N, CA and C of each residue as an Amber inpcrd file, in Angstrom:
protein
   444
   0.2450000   2.9250000  14.4450000  -0.9070000   3.3420000  13.4510000
   0.2720000   4.0770000  12.4990000  -0.4020000   4.1660000  11.1080000
   0.5200000   5.0210000  10.2740000  -0.8390000   5.8060000   9.9410000
  -0.4130000   7.4410000   9.6260000  -1.1550000   8.0810000   8.7860000
  -0.7150000   9.2790000   8.7180000  -1.1090000   9.8720000   7.1650000
  -0.5370000  11.0350000   7.1130000  -0.3170000  10.8230000   5.2440000
  -0.2510000  11.7900000   4.6680000   0.3470000  11.4530000   3.2370000
   1.9430000  12.2880000   3.3220000   2.5040000  11.5660000   2.8120000
   4.1990000  12.3240000   2.7730000   4.6410000  12.1040000   1.0030000
   4.6270000  13.4260000   0.7180000   5.4610000  13.3660000  -0.5660000
   7.1550000  12.9400000  -0.9490000   7.3270000  11.8860000  -1.5220000
   8.4260000  11.3460000  -1.2120000   9.0720000  11.3160000  -3.2000000
  10.3640000  10.7590000  -3.3890000  10.8110000  10.3150000  -4.9250000
  11.7110000   9.1250000  -5.0380000  11.5260000   8.7670000  -5.6400000
  11.9020000   6.9490000  -5.6970000  13.4940000   7.7390000  -6.3780000
  14.5490000   6.9220000  -5.7650000  15.9010000   7.2920000  -6.7180000
  15.8010000   6.4030000  -7.7700000  16.9640000   6.7060000  -8.5810000
  16.9370000   5.7390000  -9.9340000  17.3570000   4.2880000 -10.3290000
  17.1920000   3.7240000  -8.3490000  17.1300000   2.1900000  -8.6610000
  16.1290000   1.8120000  -8.2070000  14.9850000   2.6950000  -7.8740000
  13.7510000   2.4840000  -7.6400000  13.6770000   2.5050000  -5.6160000
  14.5580000   2.7840000  -4.8180000  14.4580000   2.6050000  -3.7080000
  13.5710000   4.1360000  -3.1790000  12.7640000   3.4910000  -2.2070000
  12.1400000   4.8720000  -1.3560000  12.5390000   4.8180000  -0.0610000
  13.0730000   5.8850000   0.6630000  13.3830000   6.2770000   1.5360000
  11.7710000   6.3680000   2.7200000  11.9960000   5.4400000   3.6730000
  10.4020000   5.3080000   4.6290000  10.8580000   6.7430000   5.2830000
   9.9890000   7.4260000   5.5590000  10.3810000   8.5930000   6.3110000
  10.5820000   8.1670000   7.7970000  11.3620000   8.9090000   8.1810000
  11.7980000   9.0910000   9.6500000  10.8900000   8.8680000  10.9280000
   9.8250000   9.5030000  10.5580000   8.5970000   9.8000000  11.5420000
   7.8460000   8.1730000  11.9680000   8.1970000   7.2170000  10.8370000
   8.1220000   5.6380000  10.9850000   8.9370000   4.6550000  11.3820000
  10.1430000   5.2960000  11.0810000  10.8920000   3.8120000  10.9420000
  11.0760000   3.5780000  12.6470000  10.8430000   3.9600000  13.6740000
  10.9200000   3.5170000  14.9460000   9.5950000   2.4990000  15.1420000
   8.5700000   2.7420000  14.7890000   7.8030000   2.1260000  14.7360000
   7.5660000   0.9590000  13.8700000   8.2430000   1.2730000  12.8240000
   8.2030000  -0.3100000  11.7020000   9.2740000  -1.3330000  12.4960000
  10.5600000  -0.5410000  13.0480000  11.4350000  -1.2670000  13.9130000
  11.0820000  -2.3100000  15.0320000   9.9210000  -1.6840000  15.7020000
   9.3180000  -1.9580000  16.9130000   8.2060000  -3.3710000  16.2680000
   7.9230000  -3.2690000  15.2430000   6.5900000  -3.8500000  14.4800000
   7.3250000  -5.1440000  14.3230000   8.3560000  -4.9390000  13.0110000
   8.3290000  -6.0710000  12.2060000  10.4360000  -6.1100000  11.8080000
  10.6340000  -5.4390000  12.6010000  12.2360000  -5.0170000  12.7130000
  12.2920000  -4.5880000  11.4180000  13.0950000  -5.1900000   9.9440000
  13.2040000  -4.2560000   9.2040000  12.6520000  -5.1130000   7.8950000
  11.6750000  -6.1850000   8.2480000  10.6850000  -6.7090000   7.2050000
   9.4250000  -6.6220000   6.8900000   9.5010000  -5.6830000   5.5840000
   7.8430000  -5.4030000   5.4710000   7.2880000  -6.2180000   3.8050000
   6.3910000  -6.5540000   3.5390000   5.4880000  -6.9830000   2.4800000
   5.0260000  -6.1640000   1.4720000   5.4930000  -5.8640000   0.4230000
   4.6250000  -4.9430000  -0.6680000   3.6000000  -5.5370000  -1.3700000
   2.6980000  -5.4830000  -2.0650000   1.7440000  -6.0810000  -2.8460000
   1.1330000  -5.1580000  -3.4240000   0.2610000  -5.2890000  -4.7430000
  -0.6420000  -4.5750000  -5.3790000  -1.9800000  -4.4700000  -5.3290000
  -2.3230000  -3.0580000  -5.6260000  -4.2110000  -3.1710000  -5.1820000
  -4.8200000  -3.1130000  -5.8520000  -5.8480000  -3.5970000  -6.4240000
  -7.0900000  -3.2510000  -7.5710000  -6.9760000  -1.8180000  -8.1530000
  -6.6870000  -0.9850000  -7.2470000  -6.4080000   0.2160000  -7.8680000
  -5.5870000   1.1570000  -8.3070000  -4.6160000   0.3580000  -8.4060000
  -3.2790000   0.2620000  -9.3810000  -2.3320000   1.0140000  -8.2080000
  -2.2900000   1.1490000  -6.8190000  -1.0490000   1.4020000  -6.0910000
  -0.7260000   0.3900000  -5.5460000   0.3330000   0.7130000  -4.3450000
   0.8020000  -0.4130000  -4.2170000   0.4320000  -0.1810000  -2.7730000
   0.3160000  -1.9990000  -1.5620000   0.3700000  -1.7230000  -0.2540000
   1.6160000  -2.2840000   0.3270000   1.8610000  -1.3540000   1.4450000
   2.9590000  -1.9790000   1.9290000   2.3280000  -2.0380000   3.7260000
   2.8870000  -3.4430000   3.7480000   2.6590000  -3.8590000   5.2650000
   3.9710000  -4.6340000   6.2340000   3.3770000  -4.0820000   7.4260000
   4.4020000  -4.7710000   8.1890000   4.5100000  -6.2350000   8.3030000
   5.6030000  -7.3430000   8.2750000   5.4870000  -8.5330000   7.7790000
   3.9980000  -9.4050000   8.7630000   4.1560000  -8.6150000  10.3190000
   3.2170000  -9.1250000  10.8940000   1.9720000  -9.0190000  10.7910000
   1.7820000  -7.8190000  10.1640000   0.5350000  -7.5830000   9.6950000
  -0.2690000  -8.2420000   8.9240000   0.7300000  -8.3440000   7.6120000
   0.5260000  -8.7760000   6.3360000   0.2680000 -10.9000000   6.7640000
   0.5040000 -11.4450000   7.6820000   0.4500000 -12.9860000   7.6600000
  -0.9900000 -13.3180000   7.5600000  -1.5300000 -12.4970000   8.6180000
  -3.1210000 -12.8480000   9.1260000  -3.9530000 -12.7110000   7.6920000
  -3.6600000 -11.7160000   6.6820000  -4.1570000 -11.5540000   5.6800000
  -3.9650000 -12.4850000   4.5190000  -2.7330000 -12.7650000   4.3890000
  -2.0360000 -14.0250000   3.5320000  -3.1060000 -15.3700000   3.7560000
  -2.9910000 -15.4850000   5.0040000  -3.3480000 -16.6970000   5.6500000
  -4.8780000 -16.7690000   5.3250000  -5.9060000 -15.9700000   5.4200000
  -6.9780000 -15.6610000   5.1840000  -7.1790000 -15.8450000   3.6070000
  -6.1310000 -15.1060000   3.0610000  -6.8730000 -15.1790000   1.7280000
  -6.9340000 -16.8150000   1.2420000  -5.5950000 -17.0360000   1.7160000
  -5.4630000 -18.4220000   1.5340000  -6.1240000 -19.9060000   1.4640000
  -6.8530000 -19.5030000   2.2750000  -8.3780000 -20.0210000   2.8230000
  -9.3000000 -20.1750000   2.3530000  -9.6520000 -19.0930000   1.1620000
 -10.2420000 -19.2090000   0.8030000 -10.6630000 -20.1900000  -0.4640000
 -11.8380000 -20.8880000  -0.5560000 -11.9140000 -21.5920000  -1.8840000
 -11.6400000 -21.1630000  -3.0300000 -10.1450000 -21.6060000  -4.0750000
  -9.7330000 -21.3810000  -5.3370000 -10.6110000 -21.6950000  -6.2250000
 -11.7650000 -22.3190000  -6.1450000 -12.9090000 -23.2250000  -7.1280000
 -13.6000000 -22.1490000  -7.5360000 -13.8090000 -20.8580000  -6.9340000
 -14.4620000 -19.5860000  -7.0790000 -13.4600000 -18.9820000  -8.1480000
 -13.9640000 -18.6320000  -9.4360000 -12.6320000 -17.7900000 -10.6700000
 -12.1740000 -16.2610000  -9.2660000 -13.4790000 -15.5320000  -8.8540000
 -13.1290000 -14.1190000  -8.4910000 -11.9130000 -14.6830000  -7.1560000
 -12.2430000 -15.4620000  -6.4620000 -11.6430000 -15.6010000  -5.6330000
  -9.6930000 -15.9650000  -6.0420000  -9.7250000 -16.9910000  -6.6510000
  -8.7090000 -17.3370000  -7.1210000  -7.9340000 -16.1660000  -7.9880000
  -8.6130000 -15.1020000  -8.4830000  -7.8590000 -13.7020000  -9.2730000
  -7.7930000 -12.9610000  -8.2540000  -8.0170000 -12.5860000  -6.6630000
  -7.6910000 -12.2450000  -5.7880000  -6.5370000 -12.9000000  -4.9240000
  -6.5430000 -13.9010000  -5.1300000  -5.1240000 -14.3720000  -4.3420000
  -3.8870000 -14.4860000  -5.2380000  -4.6810000 -14.7580000  -6.9170000
  -3.2930000 -14.4870000  -7.6610000  -2.7120000 -12.9280000  -7.5400000
  -3.6090000 -12.0980000  -7.7340000  -3.1160000 -10.8030000  -7.5940000
  -2.6800000 -10.1650000  -6.1370000  -3.2280000 -10.1400000  -5.1230000
  -2.8080000 -10.1460000  -3.7730000  -1.1850000 -11.1890000  -3.3840000
  -1.5370000 -12.0140000  -3.2250000  -0.6060000 -12.9470000  -3.1570000
   0.5320000 -13.3660000  -3.7050000   0.0270000 -13.0980000  -5.1640000
   0.9970000 -13.6500000  -6.2620000   2.4370000 -12.2530000  -6.3920000
   1.4200000 -11.4040000  -6.2620000   2.6590000 -10.2210000  -6.2990000
   2.9080000  -9.7700000  -4.6070000   2.7720000 -10.4270000  -3.8500000
   3.3740000  -9.8970000  -2.9090000   5.3130000 -10.3630000  -2.7720000
   6.2960000  -9.1800000  -2.0510000   7.6220000  -9.2850000  -2.2080000
   8.1840000  -8.7780000  -0.8780000   8.5100000  -9.3830000  -0.2220000
   9.3300000  -9.7620000   0.7080000  10.4470000  -8.3090000   0.6370000
  10.8570000  -7.1240000   1.2820000  11.0180000  -6.2910000   1.6740000
  12.0670000  -5.8370000   2.6520000  13.2010000  -5.4190000   2.9420000
  13.6830000  -5.3760000   4.0360000  14.5740000  -3.7380000   4.1830000
  13.9420000  -3.0970000   4.9090000  14.4560000  -1.7740000   5.2870000
  16.2240000  -1.8410000   5.2640000  17.0130000  -1.1210000   4.3530000
  18.5930000  -1.0100000   4.7560000  18.7320000  -0.2050000   5.9010000
  19.9040000  -0.0880000   5.8110000  20.4850000   0.8850000   6.9380000
  20.4850000   2.1600000   6.9770000  20.2390000   2.7390000   6.0790000
  19.7020000   4.0480000   5.8890000  18.2320000   4.5920000   5.7070000
  17.3630000   3.3160000   5.9780000  16.1000000   3.9520000   6.0920000
  15.1380000   3.6170000   4.8850000  16.0310000   2.5170000   3.6270000
  15.2620000   2.5660000   2.3790000  14.6810000   1.2750000   2.1290000
  13.9730000   1.3160000   1.1290000  13.4590000   0.2520000   0.5940000
  13.3570000   0.0800000  -0.8500000  13.9830000  -1.2040000  -1.9060000
  13.9490000  -1.3150000  -2.6320000  12.1120000  -1.7850000  -3.4570000
  11.8100000  -0.8900000  -4.3870000  10.4430000  -1.6910000  -4.9970000
  10.7800000  -2.1490000  -6.0910000  10.5810000  -3.1670000  -5.8490000
  11.0270000  -4.4850000  -7.2110000  10.2590000  -3.9380000  -8.8170000
  10.6910000  -3.8770000  -9.4580000  10.3150000  -3.3180000 -10.8880000
   8.9610000  -3.9260000 -11.5250000   8.6150000  -5.0530000 -11.2840000
   7.0450000  -5.4010000 -11.4110000   6.0810000  -4.6760000 -10.8430000
   6.3480000  -4.4140000  -9.4330000   5.8110000  -3.7950000  -8.7180000
   5.5370000  -2.2370000  -9.2490000   6.8930000  -1.6680000  -9.6470000
   6.2140000  -0.1780000  -9.6050000   5.8570000   0.0400000 -11.2550000
   5.8820000  -1.3250000 -12.2400000   5.3170000  -1.1800000 -13.5250000
   3.5830000  -0.7240000 -12.9690000   3.3450000  -1.7960000 -12.0760000
   1.8230000  -2.4910000 -12.0880000   1.1930000  -1.0710000 -11.3050000
   2.1420000  -0.4370000 -10.4440000   1.5680000   0.9960000 -10.2300000
   1.7860000   2.5260000 -11.0030000   2.7020000   2.0690000 -12.0060000
   3.0890000   3.0390000 -13.0310000   3.8120000   3.9830000 -11.9650000
   4.5990000   3.9510000 -11.1610000   5.5520000   4.6490000 -10.4180000
   6.4990000   5.6010000 -11.2840000   6.3240000   6.4400000 -11.3030000
   7.6780000   7.4600000 -11.1830000   8.7870000   7.7440000 -10.3400000
   9.2460000   8.6240000 -10.7400000  10.2700000   9.6470000  -9.0970000
   9.1150000  10.0090000  -8.3320000   8.3880000  10.5740000  -8.9240000
   7.5270000  11.6280000  -7.5550000   6.3460000  10.2970000  -7.3150000
   6.2780000   9.8320000  -5.7460000   5.3400000   8.9070000  -5.5850000
   4.5880000   9.9580000  -4.0350000   3.4380000   9.6480000  -3.7340000
   3.0870000   9.5800000  -2.5140000   2.8420000   8.1960000  -1.4870000
   3.2940000   8.6750000   0.0620000   3.2250000   7.1900000   0.6510000
   1.9310000   7.7420000   1.7530000   1.0500000   7.0320000   1.9600000
  -0.3650000   7.1050000   2.7800000  -0.6620000   6.4300000   3.6010000
  -0.3090000   6.8850000   4.9990000  -0.7580000   5.9240000   5.9040000
  -1.9470000   5.4760000   6.3260000  -2.5130000   4.1820000   6.3570000
  -3.7930000   3.7560000   5.8670000  -4.1000000   2.8750000   7.1170000
  -3.5610000   2.8700000   8.6280000  -3.4050000   2.5890000   9.7660000
  -2.9250000   1.8300000  10.1860000  -2.5430000   0.4000000   9.4040000
  -1.9440000  -0.9820000   9.6400000  -1.0440000  -0.8600000   8.4520000
  -1.1500000  -0.2320000   7.6750000  -0.3370000  -0.1280000   6.4590000
  -0.5810000   0.8450000   5.9320000   0.1990000   1.0620000   4.3970000
   0.6920000   2.3010000   3.7680000   0.3570000   1.8480000   2.5400000
  -0.3170000   2.9680000   1.6850000  -0.5840000   2.6840000   0.1390000
   0.3750000   3.6550000  -0.2070000   1.6010000   3.6660000  -1.6030000
   2.2470000   4.0990000  -2.2870000   1.2840000   4.3650000  -3.5850000
   1.3630000   5.2340000  -3.9260000   0.8570000   6.2870000  -5.1260000
   1.6230000   6.5690000  -5.6180000   1.6070000   6.7720000  -7.1310000
   2.4720000   7.7600000  -8.0370000   1.5600000   8.8080000  -7.9100000
   2.6140000  10.0770000  -7.6880000   1.9390000  11.4520000  -7.3720000
   0.8140000  11.7140000  -8.4560000   1.0550000  11.4670000  -9.8270000
  -0.0450000  12.1160000 -10.8120000  -1.7740000  11.1060000  -9.9900000
  -1.3650000  10.1240000 -10.0210000  -2.4600000   9.0550000  -9.6060000
  -3.0370000   9.2540000  -8.3630000  -2.4480000   9.8690000  -7.6350000
  -2.3950000  10.1940000  -6.2920000  -3.9430000  11.6080000  -5.9830000
  -2.8270000  12.1600000  -7.1880000  -4.4510000  13.6240000  -7.2840000
  -5.8720000  13.6190000  -8.1000000  -5.2300000  12.4640000  -9.1090000
  -6.7910000  11.7770000  -9.6380000  -7.7700000  11.2500000  -8.6420000
  -6.9000000  10.4800000  -7.6620000  -7.6380000   9.9490000  -6.2640000
  -8.1050000  10.9540000  -5.2690000  -7.7180000  11.6740000  -5.1650000
  -7.8980000  12.8210000  -4.5190000  -9.1600000  13.4510000  -4.7910000
  -9.1130000  13.4440000  -6.1650000 -10.2990000  14.4310000  -6.9930000
 -11.6550000  13.9380000  -7.1630000 -11.5790000  12.2970000  -7.4970000
 -12.7730000  11.1880000  -7.2330000 -13.0430000  11.7060000  -5.7390000
 -12.4560000  11.5750000  -4.7770000 -12.7250000  11.5280000  -3.4430000
 -13.8160000  12.6860000  -3.5800000 -13.5550000  13.7260000  -3.9510000
 -14.0110000  15.2400000  -3.3300000 -15.6790000  14.7560000  -3.9230000
 -16.0400000  13.7250000  -4.7350000 -17.4370000  13.9190000  -5.4430000
 -17.9100000  13.3000000  -3.9760000 -17.6460000  12.9730000  -3.0130000
 -18.4970000  12.6630000  -1.6000000 -19.2340000  14.0220000  -1.0260000
 -17.9180000  15.4440000  -1.6100000 -18.7780000  16.4340000  -1.1150000
 -20.0080000  16.9960000  -1.6500000 -20.6930000  16.5310000  -2.9110000
 -21.8010000  16.5670000  -2.9600000 -22.7410000  15.3110000  -2.4980000
 -22.6590000  15.2190000  -1.7310000 -23.7800000  14.1420000  -0.9220000
 -24.1240000  12.8300000  -1.2810000 -22.7680000  12.3530000  -2.1870000
 -22.8920000  11.2030000  -2.9160000 -22.1530000  10.1660000  -2.1040000
 -22.5930000   9.9080000  -0.9750000 -21.7340000   8.8840000  -0.1780000
 -22.1140000   7.4730000  -0.3000000 -21.7780000   6.4290000   0.1930000
 -22.3190000   5.6140000   0.2180000 -22.9520000   4.6690000   1.4770000
 -23.9550000   4.2160000   1.2490000 -25.1980000   3.8890000   2.3770000
 -24.3730000   3.6400000   3.5480000 -23.6130000   2.7550000   4.0100000
 -22.8800000   2.8770000   4.8530000 -22.3040000   3.6550000   5.6040000
 -21.9890000   4.7080000   5.0830000 -21.7930000   6.0230000   5.8290000
 -22.8510000   7.0790000   6.1000000 -24.1290000   6.2970000   6.0960000
 -25.0510000   7.2110000   6.1260000 -25.2470000   7.1870000   8.0130000
 -25.3180000   8.8710000   8.3830000 -25.1790000   9.1450000   9.8760000
 -23.6460000   8.7900000  10.1280000 -22.7610000   9.0170000   9.3160000
 -21.3770000   8.7890000   9.9350000 -21.1620000  10.5750000   9.8570000
 -20.1750000  10.9510000  10.9330000 -19.8370000  12.4120000  11.1420000
 -18.9150000  12.3180000  11.0020000 -17.7970000  13.8350000  10.9180000
 -16.8800000  13.8630000  11.8520000 -16.6090000  15.5550000  12.4510000
């Protein structure tokens, strides 16, 4: 299970060092095989390959005659890239994916349970500000009765 926010930097070639605290778990889950794809909110999603495969399978089972479904398949499956963790714990973020998410040097890796989100640091800060609108009681109905 991946959780927590880690501020990182991409190197000049677009490589990201996976934090050491996640490397052992990733090694046991997937060896060195990760899948990176895009998210409609303009971040990247990073999955251990075994966690991604059932998602991809479900997406590919959906009827492609519905334009919304087809667009989601194009977005998520069409942009999915296989990457490997190198011997020093880095992954190369493919240039089209870096461009999609607007990644600059400063990025934020956010653990989301079975996957990670990778955000440009400035965009992550905007997301956090938007999330704080819930503090005024503007919660979705699905969260009524939810307590921390």
